[in-house]
N, C-alpha and C positions, 0 to 999 in steps of 0.2 A: 533242301537236297535230301533225298531218301537215303536212309542208312541200312535198310533191310539187306541182308546178305553180306554186310561188312562187319568187321570186328568192332566191338565196342571200344571207345577210347581208353587207352591205357593211362589212367590218371588217378592218383590218390587224392581223396577229399576228406575233410573233417567230417566226423559223424558223431552222433550222440546215441547212447543206449538208455534204457529205462532206469538204469542205476545212477545216471548222471555222469557217466564217464565219457570223455571225449577221446576219440581215437581216429586213426587214418583208415579209410576203407577204399579199396580199389575194386570196382565192380567186375572188371575183366578178370582179375585174379580170383575173385570169389567164385566165378564160374569155372575157370580152368583148373585151379588148384584143388578145389573141393569136388570137382566133377558134378556140379549142380547146374540146373537151370536157375536163372535169376529173373524176378519180376521187379523192375525199378519203376516206381511211379512218382511223378513230380506234381506238386500242387503250388498254387501261387503264394500264399502267406499263412503263417501261424496266426492264431487268434482271429480267424475270419469265420465264414458261415457255411459254405458248401464243404470246405476243406475238412473239418472234423468229422463230418458224416462219412467221407471217403476213408479217412484213416481208421475209423472204427469198423467200417465195412470190411476193409482188408484184414483187420485184426480178427474179426469174427470168422473169416474164411481161412485163417492162418493154418489151421489143422489140415484143410483140404490141400493147400499148397505144399505143406511139409510132407504129406504122405506121397506126393508126386515128386519129391526131391527138388522142390523149388524154394529158393530163398527170396523172401520179400524184403524190399528196401524202399523206404519213402525218401523224399528229397524236396527241398526248397532252398531258397536263397537266404533264409533267416540264419542267424548265428546259432551255434550250439547252445549258448546260454538261453536264448529265447526258446529253442526247442525244449530245453529242460524245464523252463517255467511252464510251458504249455503241457508237458507231460505230468506236471504236478498240479494241474488244474482239473477239477472234476468235470464229469460229463454235464451235470446240471448247471455248470457255469461256462459251458461251451468248450471245455478242455478235452484232452486226449489221454487222461489218466487211464491206465490199463493197457496201453499200446506197448508191445514188447519187441517189435522188430526195430532195427536201426534206422535212423533218419539222417540223411546227408545234410550237412550245413554248408552249402556251396555259396558262402557269403561273398567270395571274390569272383564268383560267376565264371570260373575257369571251365568247368564241365558243361554247364548249361549253355555257355557261349559256343563251345565246340559242337554241341548238339543242335544249336540254332533254334532254341525254344523260348527265347526271351521276348517279352512283350515290349519291343522297342521299334520305333519307326522314325523316318525323317531325320536320319543322322546328318548333322551339319558341322563342318570344320571351320573354325574361325582362324584364319591365317594370322591375324594380328595378335591374338592372344594365345594361339596354339591349343585351344580347347575344343572339345567335341561336345555338342549338345544333342539330346535325343528326345523324342516324344514317347510317352508310354511310362508304365510303372517300373520297367526293367526287372520284372519278376517273371517266373515261368508260367506258361500255359499248362494245362493238365495233360502232360505228355506221359506216355506209358511205353516201356520197352520190355520185350521178352527176349532173353538171351540164352543161347544153348550152352552145353557143356564145353564147347570149344571157344566160347566167347563171341559167337556170331549172333547178330541180331536177327531174329526170325519174325518179329512183329514190332511195329511202332504205330502209335496213334496219338493224335493231339486234339484235345477238346478245348473249346473256348472257355473262359472263366466261369460262366454261369452253369455249365453242363457237367453234372457229376457222372462218374463212370459206372458201368455195370460190371461188378466184380466177377459174376458168373461167366461172363464172356471170356475173361482171361483164363479161367479154369478150362473152359471148352477149347480154347486155342492151345493151351499146354497139352491137353489130351490129344488133340488132333496132331500136333507136331510129334508127340511121342509115338503115336500110331504110325506116322510116316517113317520115323526112325526105326521102329521095331519091325514093322510089317512090309515096308517098301511100297505100300499102297498110297494113293492120294485120297484126300477127304473132300467130298463134294459139298455143295451148299447146304447149310443147316445141319451138317454132320454133328453128331454127339456120340459120346462113348457108348459102344454097344450097337450102334447103327452100322449099316453096310457102307464100306468104302469101295474103292475101285482101282483097277489097274490103269496106269497112265498110258493107255493106247486106245486106238479106235475101237477095238473089240470091247475093252473095259468100259468105255463110256456108253457104248451101245447096249451092253448087258445091263449096266446100272439103270439107264433111262427106261429100258423096257420093263425092268423089274419094279422100279419105283412108280411107274405109271399104273401098275396094277393094284 
């Protein structure tokens, strides 16, 4: 079920910072109370392979997000203690030492279940034992959410496990949405900061297409 245009779930989740402190973090409140956009990205597991490349890529771009008033938050279903162990593991050992943004520890899967991003299938209920079994790892896909200052999701995407994300695309999407907020124009295909946008009417698209064709 698509969540774009809806408010992000109002739920507090354990999180870990680079200092080793565990605290409660509510993504919706982060956006609304601090008047910030939020980028929340989920990855499957700590101590794996594609995942650290993504966490370091978001860290390298952190300054670009911060100057756009965007808070970056990572997330997985690992515990806070495992996050801290990974934060204390060096890059040359596959770790994420140097990452400074908070990482959600959704170990009870309350938030990821609401978002519908868990790798589970074929749920079966055993009436005799009252138990439910599933297939899959019960960890999250590479889901990404962009949330505006009112707590509304304006972008969501989900990659399968082997496919790493392009961090630059999320910067472009933030720029585009900010342009829409500030200018009231809409952003056509392949729009980037500094390029021509257009008015959302027949005349606007006609003018844009005639100009871009030249």
